[in-house]
Each structure stands twice: as C-alpha cells, then as structure tokens.
N, C-alpha and C positions, 0 to 999 in steps of 0.2 A: 504494500500500500504506500504509494509515493505521494508526499505533500505537493500541492499545487502552489507554485510561487504566485504571490498576489499581483505581480506586475510583469509576469512573463507569459508568453503564449505557450500552451501545452504542446508537446510534440505532435499530437494528432492534428492540431490546427495549423501547423506551420507548413503543411504540404503545399507545394506550388500549384497543385491541381484544385485546391479548395478555393471557392470564390471568396473575395474579400467581404467581410461582414459590413452591414450598413452601420451598426453601432458596435463599438468595442470599448469597454470600460476596464481599465487596468489599475488595480490597487487604490481605488478612490477612497480618500479619507477626508471627512468634513467635520469640523468642530463648530460649535456655537460658543461665542465668548460672552460671558455674563459676569459682571463685577470683577473683571480681570481674570476670571477662571475659565479655562477651556473645557467645554463639555463635548465629548465625542458622540456624534450622532450617527456617522457612517464610518466603518473601520475596515479598510482594506478590501473593499468589494470589487470583484472582477466578474464580468460576464460579457457575452456577445449576443447580438440580435442579427440574424441573417435577413436577407431581402425576402419579403413575403412570409416571414416567420412570426409567430405569436409567442412571446415570452410572458408568462404570468408570474408575478412576484407576490408571494403570500406571507402573512405573518400578522401577529397581534398589533394593536395600535401602539405606536412608539418604537417599532422595530427598525425604522429607518427607510421604509418603502418609498414614501412620498418625497423625502429629501433626496434619495437616490434618483428618482424619476425627474425631479425638478432640476437636478444638477446636470442632466444631459444637455440642457440648453442654458445652463448657468443662470437659472431663474431664482435660486436661493439668495435672498438679499445678503449682501456682503458690505459692511457688517450688518448683523451680528455673526453671520456665517463666515467661515474661513476655510478655503480649500487647502488643506494641509499638504497633501501629496496625491499622486496618481495621475492618470491620463484618461481623457474621454475623447475618443475618435469618432467623428461623424463623417461618413464618406471619406475616411482617411485623413481628415483634418482635426487637429487637436483643439477642442472647444475652449480649454483652459488657457490657450494662448491667442485666442481670437481678439480682434479689435471690436469696439462697439458696433461698427458698421457691419462687420462679418457676422456678429451675433444676431443682428437684426434680420439678416438674410436666413439664418438657420431657424430662428424662432418663427414658427408658422410656415415658412417656406419649405423647410425640411422636416421639422418636428412640430406637430400640433398637439395641443392638450385638450382633453375633456376633463374638467375639474369636478370635484365633489360638489354635491348639492347645487344643481343647476338653477334653482330658484334664487340662490345667493350670488351665483356667478353671472347671471344675466342682468343687464341694467334695467331696473324697473320703469324708467321714465322714457325709454325708447321702444318703438315698435320692433318686433323681431326681424322684420324684413330689412329695416335700416341697420340693425346690428350685424346681420349677415353681409349686407352690402358694404359695410365698413371694412370687414375682413377682406372682401374682394378688392376694394380700392387700394388696400395696403399691399396685397400680394399679386393680384391679377387685374390691374386697373383697366385693361383692354376689354374685359368682360364684366365689369361692374354694372350690370343691368338688372332690371326687374325680372327679365326672362331667365337669367342665370340663377337668381335667388329662388325662383319658382322651381327650377330644375333641381336645385339642391334640396329644397323641401320635399319634393317628390321622391328624390333619391333616398331620403331617410324615412320615408313612409308617413309624412304628415298628410292627413286627409284634407281634401278641399283646400289646397295651398293658396288658391287665388283669394279666398276669404281670410285665411289665417295670416297671410303676410302682413296685415295691418293690425294684428293683435298685439297687446302688451303681454309680457311674461305672466302676469297674474291671471290672465284669461285662459291660460293653458294648464293642463294637468301636469303632474310631475313627470310622467313618461313622455309627454309631448315636449316639455321643457328640455328634457335630456336629448331628444331627437334634434331640437333646434341647436343645442350645444354641439352635437356631432356635425350638423350641417355647417356651422361656423368653422369648426376645425377642418372640415373637408374643403372649404372654400379655397384654400391655398394649395390644394392638391399635394399634401405632404407625403413624404416617403415613410414616415413613422407616425402613427397615432398613439399617443399616450392617454390611456383611459384610467383615471384615478378614481377607484371605487364608483364606477358608473351606475351601479345598481343600488347604491345606498339609499335608504328611505323610500324605495319603491316596493310595491307589493309583488308577490311571487310571480303572478302572471305577467306583469309589466317587466320584471327582471328578465324573464325568459324571452320576451319580445326584444329587449335591448341586446341581449346576447346573440339572438338570431340575426339581428340587424348588423352587429359587428362582424359576425361570421360571413354574412352575405356581402358586406362592403369589402371585406378583405379579399374574397374570391373575385369580385367584380373589378376592383381597383388595383389589386396586386400589391397593396401596401403592407408594411409590417405593423404589428401592434404590440405595445407594452401594456399589459393589463395589471393594475395594482388592486389587490383585494385581500380581505381577511376571510373570505368565504370560499372554502375549498369545494363547495358544492357546485360552483359554476366553472371550475378549472377544466374539468374533463370535456366540457362542451366547446371549448375554444382554443386551449393552449396546445402548442407543439412541445414547448419545454416549460418547466416550472423551476423557479428559484425560491427557496424558503429563507426568510431572514428572521433573525432573533437578536435583539440588543445590538443592532447596528452591524451585525456580521451576517454573511451568507453561511448557512449551516448545511444546506443541501441543494444540489442542482441536478436535474435529471430530465430525460424525456417524460412527457406528461403521463403516458400510459404506464411506464415503469414505476414512477413515483406513486401513482394512485393505487397500483396493484401491490407494490412492495415498498412501502415507505421505509427508509433505512435509519434516519436520525430519530432519536427518541422524541424530539420536539415535533417532528413531522408526524410521527405515529400518534402523538397526543392530539395534534390538530385533527387528524383523520378520525380518531375515536370520539371526538367531541361533535362530529357531524351527525345529526339524526338520520336514521335509515328506516325506510318503510319495512314493516314486518320484523323488525329486530326484537321486539318483545321486551325491551328494557323499560324499567320503571323510571330510571333517572339517566340522564346523559352523563358521560364520563368527562367531567370538567378537569382542566389542568390546574393542579394545586398551586397555591401561591399567586403572586403577581409578577408581571414583567418588571425588571429593574429600571429605575429612573436614570436619566442622563446624569453622569457624574458619580453614580454609585453602582457601577457594574462590579459583580463579584470577581475575585481572582480565579485563575484557571479557566475551566469551561464556564461560560456565562449562564448556561442552563442548569448547571449542576444542583443549585438549591431546589429546583422543582423536578429534577429528573429521577424517575424510579430506578434507573440503572446506575446511578452515581456511585463512585468509589472514592476512597480518600485521595487518590492521585488526581481526580477530576478537579478538586479544589486548588491544586497546586500548579499543574502544568496546562497552559492553554493548548488545546488541540489544533492541529493544522487541518486545512481543507484538503483532503486526500482523494485521489481518483481511485474508486473501488472497482470500476469497470469502465469500458470505453464510453466517454462522455458523461459519466456519472460521478459526482463529487459529494463527499460527506465529511463533516467536521466532528467526528467522534471515533476514537480508536476501538470502541466496544460496540459498534453498530451491529455486528453479526453475532453477538453473544447474548 
C-alpha cells in the first residue's frame, strides 16, 4: 500500500496516452486567519476532474467541501482566507497565479457555480429573465437576447418560459428557482458546472427532478460536473467518481460504483450506514457518534479516530497517508481491510 504524495501525479496518471484533465488540484491547503491565528480549512487535497466526468464530493458540514469547490476559481475571499500551498490547474493553467483579468475569464467562462439555497442566491428585486441576460452580457454578449434567455429556460425545463421570464424569484417554487440558477450558470457555456448542495431544502420529488436535469444536461452539453453534497443517496444517480472529505482532508476516493458497493474508510462506511434503506427493518438509523471537529481543534493522528469504531492507540499518534489500495482507489486508513 503506497502513500499518494499530495502534490505529485500518481504513476497511472502520468501516461502520455491519458488525456489531460480539465481540473487538477495538487496538495491544496487553505487557512482562515482569525485574530492572528491560522485555522486550517482544507489540508493537502488533491484530485482531478476529466472532461465530461462527474466528481461528487461528500462529507458532513464543515468538512471543507465548499471551500475546496470555491477555490477552483479563487472565489474564497482573501483575507480572511489564505492559500497556503498547492496548485489548481484549469485547462493546464494555474489559477493561483492568474491575474484578475485571467480570473474573470475563468469565472463563469470556464467554471460556473450553482450555489446553495437559490432563493438567497437570486436577486429578489430583478426579474429572472434580466438576471439570466446579465450573465449572457458578461460572457456571450453577441447572444444576449430574449430568445436566448427563453432557450435556456426551456433547456432547464421551466414550463411556459414566455410567461415566466418576467417573474420575480419569489413567484417561483424552490425547484423552479434552482432551475433558473442552473440556467444562469449555463448561460456562459462553461466546461465545468459546480453544483453546491443543489438539492438542499427541496422535497424528495423535486430533488430527483434536479438530479435528472443535471444528468441530462451533462449528456447533452458534454460538460463536467463537480457535485458537492452530504447526501450519499443521490451519489449513485450521477457520479462517475466520489471523493469523501473529513476535517479538511480527503479520506477516500474511488469510482462511484466501487465506493457505494464496498466503502473502505470507516468514515465512508459510517456515512453509508446512516442512509435509510427501504425494507431494512431497522428501528433506528445508525448515527455517527460524536461531532465533527471544529476548525483549529483537529485531533492528533487520524482526525476521525475519536469517532471511529476501529480506532487503535496508534491512530491517535500517527497521521495516516492517503494510500492507493487498488488502481484509482485511495484510502486514508492503514486498517481499512481489517
């Protein structure tokens, strides 16, 4: 079991026959500075997203998922954030070395975001048609027309877009607001769509509709998707690969079907066991004991060991490396198979 260096390409990925990834993150480390104290939010995270691939990043609140996703376009405000180390390559260009003008071209033009809670992300005093048209003016001014706005609304499944184009956000349901957010993100024709908790606060039926929409858009437009979620129940419907984060670190990465069928890291297994299953006959769900650690108070050794049922004395002393246990599968636990 060989540890994966945080900032090096693994041998299997260095083949000259492998296509260059759209996104490559190497050893990303991000701190938040508060009262002169550096609080580590993301610690040595590395991953890739291929063209046309969907990567799903899962983990509990505070695990560093959103900070990692926002860092792809350097959207984390600095200060208070500080990019300590690492590299973020978008189409082969290092985002952390880009000028403000280059960053503006990447934001929206290459990477578009669908943020949490569309009701809060949409401007309440502007009609949805005008908000979509604003995105078109910024990135595709030659087609910033009402006809293109209608096309985008139809693309994301808004019924009767000719009448909805003049609605304000409060006149739409949560599911329709999310579709409008996706239309705004697609207006710039991005190569990567980052969907941060796109099904939060939506009922189960609407959640399924949004996931179906993302799957359909990926197939039709050929774009890549980075899906951020804490809900493993939607991972199997969309993801090609899954990355699991805990306390700012990547603890497991694997093809989606392998991870869902055979989770390796104790934390991944605990997440899987906490998902309700039809016909399981359990009186209570298997909750994960304890609470995730707060920024600045990560335990020594393995950060999951205070909550881990497999923890041993050595787990509190030695930080485990992220090791490749099979081709393309990584786990941060030396006792994963015991």
